C-alpha positions in Angstrom: 135.1 62.6 -33.8 131.6 63.2 -32.6 132.4 65.2 -29.6 135.6 67.3 -30.6 134.0 70.7 -30.8 134.7 73.7 -32.8 132.8 77.1 -31.9 130.2 76.4 -34.4 129.3 73.1 -32.9 129.3 74.6 -29.4 127.1 77.4 -30.5 128.4 79.6 -27.8 130.9 82.5 -27.5 134.0 81.3 -25.9 135.3 83.4 -22.9 139.0 83.6 -21.9 138.5 80.8 -19.4 136.8 78.5 -21.9 139.4 79.2 -24.7 142.1 78.2 -22.1 140.3 74.9 -21.1 139.7 74.2 -24.8 143.2 74.7 -25.6 144.1 72.3 -22.5 141.5 69.9 -24.1 143.1 70.0 -27.5 146.6 69.6 -26.0 145.3 66.5 -24.1 143.8 65.1 -27.3 147.1 65.6 -28.8 148.9 63.8 -26.0 146.4 60.9 -26.0 145.9 60.7 -29.6 142.7 61.7 -31.4 141.5 58.1 -31.8 141.7 57.5 -28.0 140.0 60.8 -27.3 137.3 59.7 -29.6 136.9 56.4 -28.1 136.3 58.4 -24.8 133.4 60.3 -26.2 134.7 63.6 -25.0 132.2 66.5 -24.4 133.0 70.2 -23.2 130.5 71.4 -20.6 128.4 74.2 -21.7 126.9 76.9 -19.7 123.2 76.7 -19.1 120.8 79.1 -20.4 117.4 77.1 -20.4 114.8 77.8 -17.8 114.3 75.3 -15.0 110.8 74.1 -14.4 111.7 71.9 -11.5 114.7 70.7 -9.5 115.3 66.7 -9.2 116.6 65.3 -6.1 117.5 61.7 -5.7 116.1 59.5 -3.0 115.2 55.9 -2.0 112.0 54.2 -1.3 111.6 53.1 2.3 109.0 51.3 4.4 106.2 53.2 6.0 107.4 51.8 9.4 110.3 49.3 10.4 111.1 47.7 13.6 114.0 45.6 15.0 112.5 42.6 16.8 114.8 41.5 19.7 114.9 38.7 22.2 113.2 39.6 25.6 115.3 37.0 27.3 118.4 35.0 26.9 118.5 31.4 25.6 119.2 29.1 22.8 117.3 29.5 19.6 115.5 26.1 19.1 113.3 27.3 16.1 113.7 30.1 13.6 110.6 30.4 11.5 111.3 33.8 9.8 113.5 34.1 6.7 114.4 37.0 4.6 111.4 38.1 2.5 109.0 36.0 4.7 105.6 38.0 5.0 104.5 38.0 8.6 101.1 38.8 10.2 100.7 40.2 13.6 101.4 37.9 16.4 102.7 35.2 14.1 105.7 33.0 15.5 109.2 34.4 14.5 111.4 32.2 16.7 111.4 29.9 19.8 113.8 30.0 22.7 114.6 26.9 24.9 113.0 26.9 28.4 114.3 23.6 30.1 116.1 25.5 32.9 113.2 27.9 33.5 110.7 24.9 33.9 113.0 23.2 36.3 113.0 26.3 38.4 109.2 26.4 38.2 109.0 22.8 39.4 111.2 23.7 42.4 109.0 26.8 43.3 105.8 24.5 43.2 107.5 22.2 45.6 108.4 25.1 47.9 104.8 26.4 47.7 103.3 23.1 48.8 105.7 23.1 51.7 104.8 26.6 52.7 100.9 25.7 52.3 101.4 22.8 54.7 103.1 25.2 57.3 100.2 27.4 57.1 97.8 24.7 57.5 99.5 23.4 60.6 99.7 26.9 62.0 96.0 27.3 61.6 94.5 24.0 62.6 97.0 22.5 65.0 96.2 22.3 68.8 97.7 25.1 71.0 100.9 24.3 73.0 98.8 24.1 76.2 97.5 20.8 75.1 93.9 21.7 75.4 93.1 19.4 72.5 90.2 21.7 71.5 89.5 21.8 67.9 89.8 24.9 66.0 93.5 25.5 66.5 94.1 29.3 66.8 90.5 30.3 66.9 89.7 28.0 69.8 92.8 29.2 71.6 91.6 32.6 71.3 88.1 32.0 72.5 89.4 29.9 75.4 91.7 32.7 76.5 89.0 35.3 76.2 86.3 33.4 78.1 88.5 31.7 80.7 88.1 28.2 79.2 90.7 25.6 79.7 93.6 25.9 77.4 94.0 29.6 78.0 97.6 28.7 79.1 100.0 31.6 78.4 97.3 33.7 77.4 97.3 36.5 74.8 101.0 36.0 74.0 100.6 32.5 72.9 97.8 33.6 70.6 99.7 36.4 69.2 102.7 34.2 68.4 100.5 31.7 66.5 98.9 34.7 64.3 102.5 35.9 63.5 103.4 32.4 62.3 100.3 32.2 60.1 101.0 35.7 58.6 104.6 34.7 57.8 103.5 31.5 56.1 100.9 33.4 54.0 103.5 36.1 53.2 106.0 33.3 52.0 103.4 31.7 49.8 102.6 35.0 48.1 106.4 35.5 47.5 106.9 32.0 46.0 103.8 32.5 43.8 105.1 35.9 42.6 108.4 34.2 41.6 106.6 31.5 39.8 104.7 34.1 37.8 107.8 35.9 36.8 109.4 32.6 35.6 106.3 31.8 33.6 106.4 35.2 31.9 110.1 34.4 31.1 109.0 31.1 29.5 106.3 33.0 27.5 109.1 35.5 26.4 110.7 32.5 24.6 108.0 32.5 22.1 109.0 35.6 19.8 106.1 36.8 17.7 105.7 39.5 15.0 104.6 43.0 16.5 103.0 44.0 13.4 102.2 43.0 9.7 105.3 43.2 7.7 108.1 41.6 5.6 111.4 40.2 7.0 114.1 42.6 5.4 117.0 41.1 7.5 117.7 38.1 9.5 120.4 38.7 12.2 120.5 35.2 13.8 120.6 31.6 13.0 118.8 28.6 14.7 121.1 27.1 17.4 122.8 30.4 18.4 122.6 31.5 22.1 121.3 35.0 22.4 121.1 37.5 25.3 118.2 39.7 26.4 117.9 42.7 24.1 119.8 41.1 21.2 118.3 41.8 17.7 116.9 38.8 15.9 115.2 40.3 12.6 114.4 43.4 11.0 110.7 43.7 10.0 109.2 46.5 7.6 105.5 47.4 7.1 105.2 47.5 3.2 101.5 47.8 2.7 102.3 51.4 2.4 105.6 52.9 1.1 107.5 56.1 1.5 110.3 57.9 -0.2 113.1 59.7 1.6 115.2 62.5 0.3 118.0 64.7 1.6 117.1 68.2 0.3 119.7 71.0 0.1 119.0 73.7 2.5 118.8 76.4 -0.4 116.0 74.3 -2.0 114.1 73.6 1.3 112.5 76.9 1.9 109.1 76.1 0.4 108.8 72.6 1.9 106.0 72.1 4.4 104.3 69.1 5.9 101.1 68.2 3.8 102.3 69.9 0.7 101.8 67.8 -2.4 104.8 67.2 -4.7 105.7 64.8 -7.6 108.0 61.7 -7.4 109.4 60.3 -10.6 110.3 56.6 -10.9 113.1 55.1 -12.8 110.7 54.2 -15.5 109.6 57.9 -15.8 106.2 57.5 -14.1 105.1 60.6 -12.2 103.6 60.0 -8.8 101.9 62.6 -6.5 103.0 62.3 -3.0 102.3 64.5 0.1 105.1 65.4 2.6 104.6 63.5 5.6 107.6 64.0 7.7 110.4 66.9 7.8 113.6 66.7 9.9 113.6 69.3 12.5 117.3 69.9 12.2 119.8 70.4 9.2 122.7 67.8 8.9 125.7 69.9 9.8 127.9 67.7 7.5 126.0 67.6 4.3 123.9 70.9 4.8 120.7 68.9 3.8 117.4 68.4 5.4 115.8 65.1 5.4 112.2 64.7 4.4 109.7 61.7 3.9 106.8 61.5 1.4 103.8 59.0 1.3 103.7 57.1 -1.8 100.4 56.4 -3.4 99.1 52.7 -3.1 99.8 50.5 -6.1 102.8 52.6 -7.3 104.7 49.3 -8.2 107.9 50.5 -6.4 110.0 48.3 -4.1 112.1 48.9 -1.1 115.3 50.6 -2.1 114.2 51.6 -5.5 115.7 54.9 -6.8 113.1 57.8 -7.2 113.5 61.5 -7.8 111.8 64.4 -6.0 110.7 67.2 -8.4 110.5 70.5 -6.7 108.6 73.0 -8.9 110.9 76.1 -9.1 110.3 78.3 -12.1 113.7 80.0 -11.9 116.3 80.6 -14.5 119.4 78.4 -14.5 121.7 81.3 -13.3 119.5 81.6 -10.3 120.7 78.2 -9.1 124.2 79.5 -8.7 127.3 80.0 -10.8 127.7 76.1 -11.7 124.5 75.6 -13.7 125.6 73.8 -16.9 124.4 71.4 -19.6 125.8 68.0 -20.5 124.4 65.1 -22.6 122.3 62.7 -20.7 124.7 60.0 -21.8 127.4 61.5 -19.8 125.7 60.3 -16.7 127.2 57.0 -15.5 124.7 54.0 -15.7 124.1 52.0 -12.5 125.4 54.6 -10.1 123.4 55.1 -7.0 123.7 59.0 -7.2 124.1 61.0 -10.5 127.7 60.8 -11.4 130.0 61.7 -14.4 133.5 61.0 -15.4 135.6 64.1 -15.9 138.7 63.9 -18.2 141.4 65.8 -16.4 144.3 67.6 -18.3 146.7 64.6 -18.0 143.9 62.4 -19.7 143.0 60.6 -16.4 139.4 60.0 -15.6 137.9 61.2 -12.4 134.4 60.2 -11.0 132.4 63.2 -9.8 129.0 63.5 -8.2 126.6 66.0 -9.7 123.0 67.3 -9.0 120.7 66.9 -11.9 118.1 69.8 -12.0 116.2 68.9 -15.1 116.3 66.6 -18.1 115.8 68.6 -21.3 113.9 67.4 -24.4 117.1 67.6 -26.8 118.9 64.7 -24.9 120.7 67.1 -22.7 120.5 67.4 -18.8 120.7 70.5 -16.6 123.3 70.2 -13.8 123.0 72.8 -11.0 126.3 71.7 -9.2 129.2 69.5 -9.5 130.6 70.9 -12.9 131.7 74.0 -14.2 131.5 75.2 -17.9 134.6 74.3 -19.9 135.3 71.0 -18.1 135.5 67.8 -20.3 133.4 64.8 -19.5 133.1 61.4 -21.0 130.0 60.5 -22.9 128.8 56.9 -22.9 128.7 55.3 -26.4 
């Protein structure tokens, strides 16, 4: 059995606690059967003694900027041009909303504006009530009153009443035209366009749906430049500063220099981490959602990271997991998944774990 260890295989001096754990492990193997334990590929976690050149923190590739495009008015979606993965240019059509009701309301306002304009024309050009029959309407009545010409009639009061009717007609026309412009703006809002260059990452509606003002339609991400986002534990965030250049490691092992662009002003009270964002270099070959690691240069010894610094085989890390994770073999033989923090990958096929495991525990090693 490859990973059933003796003292010489471990190459370390066993403490009392490790001896007890080893005895428990041997007892477990006896209960499970040696062949079953061998199939599990069990490994006893060793205390770390190597120096740490850097601490690796897992993160995700995110867009440089992302927006949620929402409807500016209610209506039924008649056309939906954007699909997931569609590349859009600034001001390119995304969707179209129906405008039949709005255009009918605009037609009604046009009729009211024509009627109000007719009322205004009559108030300006019609003969005065005294029946002078003089051309010029209100202006003719005004001059006849001032210079004692026929048609003065009731005098200044008649003239003021006519001026008031003219002002009211003009005010009504302005009000109707303002309503018309507001409806025309609502019609224009029915043509939803892209607010920036980007790719559609999520489509939240379908053609034919009735939406309300403010309802999200799609999510758009600017991907000409990418960023990486990490949640850094507070005990490792002391030397982080905007503009500082660090290294990001891709899943293929490529090292990319990246400056720190944003640092969250507050620490997450639940996870005790601080979120930072890095600007990735152009042409990195990364995609949205890719897993990357932030390498923080910290020339410290393993025991400086805390009491839990240990070493395990790299094959003990579960494949396909979003976060570094191992399977711990408990005393009753039951496997339990546990998240760990990988500080460094060593040259001998081992990895340095700064938290999540303690020396003497038994982990499963993948074949």
